[in-house]
C-alpha positions in Angstrom: -6.7 0.6 -6.1 -3.1 0.4 -4.8 -3.8 0.2 -1.1 -4.8 2.8 1.5 -2.3 5.6 2.1 -2.7 7.0 5.6 -1.1 9.9 7.3 -0.1 9.0 10.9 -0.2 12.1 13.3 3.2 13.2 14.2 2.6 13.9 17.9 3.9 12.3 21.3 0.4 10.8 22.1 0.3 8.0 24.7 0.6 4.5 23.1 -3.1 3.8 23.7 -4.2 6.7 21.6 -4.6 5.6 18.0 -5.2 7.9 15.0 -5.1 8.1 11.4 -5.9 10.4 8.6 -6.9 9.2 5.2 -5.8 10.6 1.9 -7.6 10.4 -1.4 -5.8 7.2 -2.3 -6.5 3.6 -2.2 -10.3 3.4 -2.7 -12.7 2.3 -5.4 -14.5 5.6 -6.3 -14.0 7.0 -9.7 -14.1 10.4 -11.5 -14.0 13.4 -9.3 -14.3 11.1 -6.3 -11.3 9.0 -7.0 -10.6 7.1 -5.0 -11.0 6.7 -1.3 -14.0 9.0 -0.9 -15.7 8.5 2.5 -18.5 11.1 2.2 -22.0 9.6 1.6 -23.4 13.1 1.0 -21.5 14.1 -2.2 -23.2 12.3 -5.0 -20.8 9.5 -5.2 -22.3 6.0 -5.8 -23.4 4.7 -2.5 -21.9 1.3 -3.1 -18.5 2.9 -3.7 -18.8 4.8 -0.5 -19.7 1.7 1.5 -16.9 -0.2 -0.1 -14.4 2.5 0.8 -15.6 2.5 4.4 -15.4 -1.2 4.6 -11.8 -1.0 3.5 -11.1 1.0 6.7 -12.6 -1.6 8.9 -9.2 -3.6 8.9 -7.6 -0.5 10.7 -10.4 0.4 13.1 -11.7 -1.3 16.1 -15.3 -0.5 15.5 -17.6 1.5 13.1 -16.8 5.2 13.4 -19.4 7.5 14.9 -20.1 9.5 11.7 -21.4 13.0 12.1 -23.8 15.1 10.0 -21.4 18.0 9.9 -23.2 21.4 9.8 -20.4 24.0 10.5 -21.7 24.6 14.0 -20.2 24.1 17.5 -22.2 21.2 18.9 -20.1 18.5 20.4 -21.2 15.0 21.3 -20.1 12.2 23.4 -19.4 9.5 20.8 -19.9 6.7 23.2 -23.4 7.8 24.0 -24.4 8.8 20.5 -25.6 7.2 17.3 -24.3 7.9 13.8 -25.3 11.0 11.9 -26.2 13.2 14.8 -25.8 16.9 13.6 -22.5 18.0 15.3 -19.1 19.2 14.2 -17.0 17.4 17.0 -17.1 14.3 19.1 -15.1 13.0 22.1 -14.9 9.7 24.0 -13.3 8.3 27.2 -14.4 4.8 26.2 -12.1 2.3 24.6 -12.6 1.2 21.0 -15.1 4.0 20.3 -13.9 5.9 17.1 -14.4 9.5 16.7 -14.2 10.9 13.1 -14.3 14.1 11.2 -14.5 14.3 7.4 -12.9 17.2 5.4 -12.0 18.5 2.0 -10.4 21.8 3.0 -11.8 22.3 6.4 -9.3 21.7 9.2 -9.5 18.4 11.2 -8.3 18.7 14.8 -7.5 15.8 17.0 -7.1 16.1 20.8 -6.0 13.8 23.4 -4.8 14.1 27.1 -1.4 13.3 28.3 -2.7 10.4 30.3 -4.4 8.8 27.3 -7.9 8.8 29.0 -9.9 11.0 26.4 -9.7 11.9 22.7 -11.6 14.0 20.4 -12.1 14.9 16.7 -13.1 18.3 15.5 -14.4 19.5 12.1 -13.1 23.1 12.1 -14.4 24.8 8.9 -13.9 28.5 9.0 -17.5 29.1 10.3 -17.2 26.6 13.1 -13.7 27.6 13.9 -14.7 31.3 14.2 -17.8 30.4 16.3 -15.9 28.3 18.8 -16.0 24.7 18.0 -12.5 24.2 19.5 -13.4 25.9 22.7 -16.7 23.9 22.9 -14.8 20.6 22.5 -12.1 21.4 25.0 -14.8 22.5 27.5 -16.7 19.3 26.9 -13.8 16.9 27.5 -13.5 15.7 31.1 -9.9 16.7 31.5 -8.1 20.0 32.0 -7.1 21.9 28.9 -3.5 22.1 30.0 -3.4 18.3 30.0 -4.2 18.2 26.2 -2.2 18.0 23.1 -3.6 18.8 19.6 -2.8 17.6 16.1 -3.8 19.7 13.0 -4.5 17.7 9.9 -4.4 18.7 6.3 -6.6 21.7 5.4 -6.6 24.5 2.8 -3.4 26.5 3.2 -2.7 30.1 3.9 -1.4 30.7 0.4 -4.7 30.0 -1.3 -7.5 30.3 1.3 -9.0 33.6 0.0 -11.8 35.2 1.9 -13.7 38.5 1.9 -13.3 41.3 4.5 -16.4 40.1 6.3 -14.8 36.9 7.2 -11.8 38.5 8.6 -14.0 40.8 10.5 -15.9 38.0 12.0 -12.7 36.3 13.3 -11.3 39.5 14.6 -14.6 40.2 16.4 -14.2 37.0 18.3 -10.5 37.3 19.0 -8.5 40.4 18.1 -5.3 38.3 17.7 -6.7 36.8 14.5 -5.7 39.8 12.7 -2.2 38.3 12.3 -3.7 35.3 10.5 -4.7 37.4 7.5 -2.6 38.8 4.6 -4.0 41.3 2.2 -4.5 40.2 -1.4 -6.1 43.0 -3.4 -9.5 43.7 -2.0 -9.4 40.1 -0.4 -7.6 38.4 2.2 -5.6 35.1 2.6 -6.6 33.4 5.8 -4.5 31.0 7.8 -6.7 28.4 9.5 -3.7 26.8 11.1 -2.6 29.9 12.9 -6.2 30.6 14.1 -6.5 27.2 15.4 -3.2 27.5 17.3 -4.1 30.9 18.7 -7.4 29.5 20.1 -5.9 26.4 21.5 -3.2 28.3 23.3 -5.7 30.8 24.7 -7.4 27.8 26.2 -4.1 26.5 27.7 -3.3 23.8 25.1 0.3 24.5 24.4 1.4 21.1 22.8 0.2 21.6 19.2 1.5 19.5 16.3 0.9 19.0 12.6 -0.2 21.8 10.3 1.5 22.8 7.0 -0.2 20.5 4.5 -2.5 22.1 1.9 -5.5 20.1 0.6 -6.0 22.7 -2.3 -2.3 22.5 -3.6 -1.6 18.8 -3.1 -4.0 17.6 -5.8 -2.5 14.1 -5.9 -3.0 13.6 -2.2 -6.2 15.3 -1.1 -9.8 16.3 -2.0 -10.4 19.9 -2.1 -13.9 21.4 -2.3 -12.5 25.0 -2.9 -10.4 23.6 -5.9 -12.8 21.1 -7.5 -16.3 21.8 -6.2 -17.7 18.3 -6.7 -15.3 16.1 -4.8 -14.8 13.4 -2.1 -14.1 13.7 1.5 -11.1 12.4 3.7 -11.5 11.0 7.2 -9.6 11.9 10.3 -10.0 9.2 13.1 -9.0 8.8 16.7 -9.8 6.2 19.5 -8.5 4.8 22.6 -7.0 1.2 22.4 
């Protein structure tokens, strides 16, 4: 263990909005889960997961409101919820309440408003992204969409996210502009989750969009990737109001 290696979102959020994205480095897990695995549902030793989460306690003001992520569109108010509710996004307007999403190829999306009154964390796997988890979260937040800014964390990149025609068709059925987010590769398609997320956010009126560009699949040393490795760990993306 060499110390936790965080990514700090590169966005002009208000100073009272705090956020961090973990990498795979700095924990105690071994083997395919090496080393900062935060997922307690991936067959890692429970004591290792507990130790890894404890390592985060120095950097967070309270225990995160962990979700049972189900690739859906349910959004919860983290201040009014208990851990492990089945949902794929959470928001809060209360100080010291930590929203979190865990990923290993899916796209983590953080939101905050320009006044620093509300924050949210979204688990945007392709299914939930397609079905409207970003829209559901923005609509659940007690601020106007045009007051929000977004940060897109590390996800599987457009050079390697291969999908079938049926996935492309599902996205285009929801939003025709998604066509530009897919490139043909033989009888398959390469999908760009970052582009789709930006399209959805902009349609809602969220124009300040930052991050994107990191690839969990390609950056083996930095990130877990389910598509690449199968059995693997999970990273965490956290946001709260100080």
